[in-house]
C-alpha positions as CSV (number, residue, x, y, z in Angstrom):
1,M,0.0,0.0,0.0
2,I,2.8,2.4,0.8
3,E,4.6,1.5,-2.4
4,F,1.5,2.0,-4.4
5,G,0.8,5.4,-2.8
6,E,4.4,6.6,-3.6
7,W,4.3,5.3,-7.1
8,L,0.9,6.8,-7.9
9,C,1.9,10.2,-6.6
10,Q,5.3,10.3,-8.2
11,E,4.7,8.6,-11.5
12,V,1.0,9.0,-12.5
13,I,-0.9,12.0,-11.0
14,K,0.2,15.6,-11.8
15,A,0.6,18.6,-9.6
16,V,-3.0,19.8,-10.0
17,P,-6.1,19.8,-7.7
18,H,-7.7,16.5,-7.2
19,R,-10.9,15.0,-5.6
20,H,-11.9,11.7,-4.1
21,F,-15.3,10.3,-5.3
22,I,-17.1,7.2,-4.1
23,L,-19.8,5.8,-6.4
24,S,-22.0,3.0,-5.0
25,I,-25.0,1.0,-6.2
26,P,-28.2,-0.2,-4.5
27,K,-28.3,-3.6,-2.7
28,I,-30.7,-5.1,-5.2
29,L,-28.1,-4.9,-8.0
30,R,-25.1,-6.2,-6.0
31,R,-25.9,-9.9,-6.6
32,Y,-25.4,-9.5,-10.4
33,F,-21.8,-8.5,-9.7
34,L,-21.3,-11.2,-7.1
35,Y,-22.2,-14.0,-9.5
36,D,-20.5,-12.4,-12.6
37,Q,-17.5,-10.4,-11.3
38,S,-16.5,-9.6,-14.9
39,L,-19.1,-6.9,-14.5
40,L,-16.9,-5.0,-12.1
41,S,-14.7,-3.7,-14.9
42,D,-17.9,-2.5,-16.7
43,L,-18.9,-0.8,-13.4
44,S,-15.5,1.0,-13.4
45,C,-16.2,2.2,-17.0
46,C,-19.6,3.5,-16.0
47,G,-18.1,5.5,-13.2
48,W,-15.4,7.0,-15.5
49,E,-17.8,7.8,-18.3
50,S,-20.1,9.6,-15.9
51,L,-17.4,11.7,-14.4
52,K,-15.8,12.4,-17.8
53,A,-19.0,13.6,-19.3
54,F,-19.6,15.9,-16.3
55,F,-16.1,17.4,-16.3
56,Q,-15.9,17.9,-20.1
57,E,-19.2,19.8,-20.0
58,A,-17.5,22.2,-17.6
59,V,-14.3,22.6,-19.6
60,P,-15.2,23.5,-23.2
61,E,-11.7,23.5,-24.6
62,E,-11.2,21.1,-27.5
63,G,-9.6,17.8,-26.4
64,A,-10.0,18.5,-22.7
65,V,-10.0,15.4,-20.6
66,P,-9.6,14.7,-16.8
67,G,-7.2,12.0,-15.4
68,A,-8.5,9.4,-13.0
69,A,-7.4,6.3,-11.1
70,V,-10.4,4.1,-10.3
71,A,-10.1,1.4,-7.6
72,I,-12.8,-1.3,-7.6
73,Q,-13.7,-2.4,-4.1
74,S,-16.2,-5.3,-3.4
75,F,-16.3,-5.4,0.4
76,G,-18.5,-3.7,3.0
77,D,-19.1,-4.2,6.7
78,F,-18.1,-7.6,7.9
79,L,-17.0,-8.7,4.4
80,G,-20.4,-8.3,2.9
81,F,-20.3,-8.1,-0.9
82,N,-20.7,-4.4,-1.7
83,P,-19.2,-3.4,-5.1
84,H,-18.4,0.3,-5.3
85,L,-15.8,2.6,-6.8
86,H,-13.2,4.8,-5.3
87,V,-12.1,7.4,-7.8
88,L,-9.1,9.7,-7.5
89,I,-9.6,12.2,-10.2
90,S,-8.1,15.5,-11.3
91,D,-10.5,18.4,-10.3
92,G,-10.6,19.6,-13.9
93,C,-9.4,18.8,-17.4
94,F,-6.0,18.7,-19.2
95,Y,-5.8,20.1,-22.7
96,G,-3.4,21.6,-25.2
97,N,0.3,21.5,-24.3
98,G,0.4,21.4,-20.5
99,M,-2.8,23.4,-19.7
100,F,-5.2,22.5,-17.0
101,R,-8.5,24.2,-16.2
102,V,-10.3,23.6,-12.8
103,V,-14.0,22.8,-13.0
104,P,-16.6,24.9,-11.2
105,R,-18.3,23.5,-8.2
106,F,-21.2,21.2,-9.1
107,E,-24.1,19.3,-7.6
108,T,-23.5,15.6,-7.0
109,N,-27.1,14.7,-7.4
110,Q,-26.8,15.4,-11.1
111,L,-23.7,13.2,-11.3
112,E,-25.6,10.5,-9.4
113,E,-28.3,10.5,-12.0
114,I,-25.9,10.1,-14.9
115,F,-24.1,7.3,-13.1
116,R,-27.4,5.5,-12.5
117,H,-28.4,5.8,-16.1
118,N,-25.0,4.4,-17.3
119,V,-25.2,1.4,-14.9
120,F,-28.8,0.6,-16.0
121,K,-27.8,0.9,-19.6
122,M,-24.8,-1.4,-19.1
123,L,-26.8,-4.1,-17.2
124,L,-29.6,-4.0,-19.7
125,S,-27.1,-4.5,-22.6
126,K,-25.6,-7.5,-20.7
127,G,-29.0,-9.1,-20.3
128,K,-28.7,-9.0,-16.5
129,I,-31.8,-7.0,-15.7
130,T,-35.1,-6.2,-17.3
131,Q,-36.7,-2.9,-18.1
132,E,-39.4,-3.7,-15.5
133,L,-36.7,-3.8,-12.8
134,V,-35.4,-0.4,-14.0
135,D,-38.8,1.1,-14.0
136,M,-39.4,-0.2,-10.4
137,L,-36.1,1.2,-9.2
138,M,-36.8,4.6,-10.9
139,S,-40.0,4.8,-9.0
140,W,-38.3,4.5,-5.6
141,R,-38.0,7.7,-3.6
142,H,-34.3,6.8,-2.9
143,S,-32.7,5.0,-5.8
144,G,-30.0,3.4,-3.7
145,F,-27.3,4.9,-5.9
146,N,-25.0,7.3,-4.1
147,V,-22.1,9.6,-5.0
148,Y,-19.8,11.0,-2.4
149,C,-17.5,13.9,-3.3
150,G,-14.6,14.7,-1.0
151,P,-13.0,18.1,-0.5
152,R,-10.5,19.5,-3.1
153,I,-6.9,18.4,-2.5
154,Q,-4.6,21.1,-3.6
155,P,-1.2,20.3,-5.3
156,G,1.6,20.0,-2.8
157,Y,-0.4,18.0,-0.2
158,D,1.6,14.9,-1.0
159,Q,1.0,13.1,2.3
160,A,-2.8,13.5,1.9
161,M,-2.6,12.1,-1.6
162,E,-0.5,9.2,-0.6
163,N,-2.8,8.4,2.3
164,L,-5.8,8.5,0.0
165,A,-4.0,6.2,-2.5
166,R,-3.4,3.7,0.2
167,Y,-7.0,3.8,1.4
168,I,-8.5,3.1,-2.1
169,I,-6.5,-0.2,-2.4
170,R,-6.8,-1.4,1.3
171,A,-7.4,-5.1,2.0
172,S,-10.9,-6.5,2.3
173,F,-10.3,-7.4,6.0
174,S,-8.0,-6.6,8.9
175,Q,-6.1,-9.3,10.8
176,E,-6.2,-7.0,13.9
177,Q,-10.0,-7.2,13.9
178,M,-10.1,-11.0,13.4
179,T,-10.0,-13.6,16.2
180,Y,-9.9,-17.3,15.3
181,I,-11.2,-19.9,17.8
182,P,-9.8,-23.2,16.6
183,E,-11.7,-25.3,19.2
184,E,-15.0,-24.1,17.8
185,S,-13.9,-23.5,14.2
186,K,-15.2,-20.0,14.4
187,V,-14.0,-16.5,13.5
188,I,-15.0,-13.4,15.4
189,Y,-14.7,-10.2,13.4
190,Q,-15.0,-6.8,15.0
191,S,-16.0,-3.5,13.5
192,K,-13.5,-0.7,13.2
193,D,-14.7,1.0,16.3
194,G,-14.8,-2.2,18.3
195,K,-18.5,-1.7,19.2
196,Q,-19.9,-4.5,17.0
197,E,-18.8,-8.0,16.1
198,K,-20.0,-10.9,14.0
199,V,-19.3,-14.6,14.4
200,F,-18.6,-16.8,11.4
201,D,-18.2,-20.5,11.0
202,A,-14.8,-21.3,9.5
203,L,-16.2,-22.3,6.1
204,E,-18.6,-19.3,6.1
205,W,-15.6,-17.0,6.8
206,L,-13.6,-18.6,3.9
207,S,-16.6,-18.2,1.6
208,A,-16.9,-14.5,2.5
209,M,-13.2,-14.0,1.9
210,C,-13.2,-15.8,-1.5
211,S,-16.1,-13.7,-2.8
212,H,-13.6,-10.8,-2.8
213,V,-10.8,-12.6,-4.7
214,P,-10.7,-11.0,-8.2
215,D,-10.8,-13.2,-11.3
216,K,-7.5,-14.2,-12.9
217,G,-6.0,-11.2,-14.7
218,E,-8.6,-8.8,-13.4
219,Q,-7.2,-5.3,-12.7
220,M,-8.7,-3.8,-9.6
221,V,-7.2,-0.4,-10.2
222,R,-7.7,1.2,-13.7
223,Y,-6.4,4.4,-15.2
224,Y,-8.4,6.6,-17.5
225,G,-8.1,9.8,-19.6
226,F,-5.0,11.8,-19.0
227,Y,-3.7,9.1,-16.6
228,S,-4.3,6.1,-18.8
229,N,-1.4,3.9,-19.8
230,V,-1.8,4.9,-23.5
231,S,-1.8,8.7,-22.7
232,R,1.2,8.4,-20.4
233,G,3.0,6.2,-23.0
234,K,2.5,8.8,-25.7
235,R,3.8,11.6,-23.5
236,N,6.8,9.6,-22.5
237,K,7.7,9.1,-26.2
238,Q,7.4,12.8,-26.8
239,D,9.3,13.6,-23.6
240,Q,6.4,15.7,-22.4
241,D,5.2,13.7,-19.3
242,G,7.4,15.8,-17.0
243,L,5.7,19.1,-18.0
244,I,4.3,21.1,-15.1
245,S,0.7,21.9,-15.9
246,S,-0.4,25.6,-15.9
247,I,-3.5,25.7,-13.7
248,L,-6.3,28.0,-14.8
249,E,-9.4,29.0,-12.9
250,P,-12.9,27.8,-14.0
251,D,-14.2,29.3,-17.2
252,G,-17.5,30.6,-15.8
253,S,-19.1,30.6,-12.4
254,S,-20.7,27.6,-10.6
255,K,-24.1,29.2,-11.2
256,E,-23.5,29.3,-14.9
257,H,-22.3,25.7,-14.9
258,R,-25.4,24.5,-13.1
259,K,-27.5,26.1,-15.9
260,N,-25.8,23.6,-18.3
261,W,-27.5,20.6,-16.8
262,A,-30.1,20.5,-19.6
263,R,-27.4,20.2,-22.3
264,L,-25.6,17.6,-20.4
265,M,-28.7,15.5,-19.8
266,R,-29.5,15.8,-23.5
267,K,-26.1,14.2,-24.3
268,I,-26.6,11.4,-21.8
269,Y,-30.3,10.6,-22.4
270,Q,-30.5,11.8,-26.0
271,V,-33.6,13.8,-25.0
272,D,-33.8,17.5,-24.5
273,P,-35.6,18.2,-21.2
274,L,-36.3,21.8,-22.3
275,T,-38.2,20.9,-25.5
276,C,-42.0,20.9,-25.1
277,A,-43.4,17.5,-25.8
278,K,-46.5,19.0,-27.4
279,C,-45.4,21.9,-29.6
280,R,-41.7,21.0,-29.8
281,G,-40.9,24.6,-28.8
282,R,-38.1,25.7,-26.5
283,M,-39.1,26.0,-22.8
284,K,-37.7,28.4,-20.3
285,I,-37.2,27.8,-16.6
286,L,-39.2,30.4,-14.7
287,S,-38.7,29.1,-11.1
288,F,-38.0,25.9,-9.1
289,I,-40.8,24.5,-6.9
290,E,-39.5,22.7,-3.9
291,D,-42.6,22.6,-1.5
292,P,-43.8,19.0,-1.5
293,K,-47.4,20.0,-0.9
294,I,-47.5,22.3,-4.0
295,I,-45.7,19.7,-6.1
296,K,-48.3,17.1,-5.1
297,R,-51.2,19.4,-6.0
298,I,-49.7,20.2,-9.4
299,L,-49.0,16.5,-10.2
300,K,-52.5,15.5,-9.1
301,H,-54.0,18.2,-11.3
302,L,-52.0,16.8,-14.3
303,D,-53.0,13.3,-13.4
304,L,-49.4,12.3,-12.8
305,W,-49.7,11.2,-9.2
306,D,-50.1,7.5,-8.9
307,L,-53.1,7.0,-6.5
308,E,-52.9,3.2,-6.8
309,K,-49.7,3.3,-4.8
310,G,-51.1,5.4,-2.0
311,G,-50.2,8.7,-3.6
312,S,-46.5,8.3,-2.8
313,H,-45.2,7.6,-6.3
314,L,-45.2,9.3,-9.6
315,K,-46.6,7.6,-12.7
């Protein structure tokens, strides 16, 4: 872990701002990845494509691309199977000859929606889920997808970056938290804070551990964009990988960037949310309604409130 942290910081990432993202999926989808762990690499691609689309929308320069290291983790509390992604990504895009533009601040709920769409699209294309399951999950109040965005890590904070690099490739269990009782063929595993513990039969413990062993040849850390092996190889051949990037502030404010959500959604869903479904004219946002009571009254008036489900879901 220490060697990986040093190598990543010295050989891969550049002296630009970075962020740590965690992208996770709902429990109902985890079994598909448990029984077909080749899907984990596809999950990694879904995470990268979601972040890349978001970042490139914020940095309009031609050829702009972020750089990311994506670590696939499959374990949760007490070795439960919980596939999720830890992403260490540049907080902006590289372009031109050594230029880097920082992205404005953005809302993670928009990124969560894009990630959800990409995961559904991938699982549908693989024949793992049905459109009926997608429709059911889309009707849930809380989808089960989650995106965590950590604070910006400025260049020069080498120790913080190394610690984060170690964290994203940590082992699935800790020997210090494990106690083996040979007389009973049992394993007692404690939580990090020591307040909880779970008892496993020996075979049950081995089964839980084996579920986190990657397939032969499977890479659990993948590099994308500016940090991909291909990009780094090209820069090495041109003797340009050692260039220190010129960091530019965001081109536009966070408020302006949030207005671009419609264009981004049009790219992802191939549907323009601001085009009227009836007259095909261009709609304009007048205001945002956030009061649940008013929203419910409007949707009921439009016959879009599903009364068959107790009035708690949209049609």
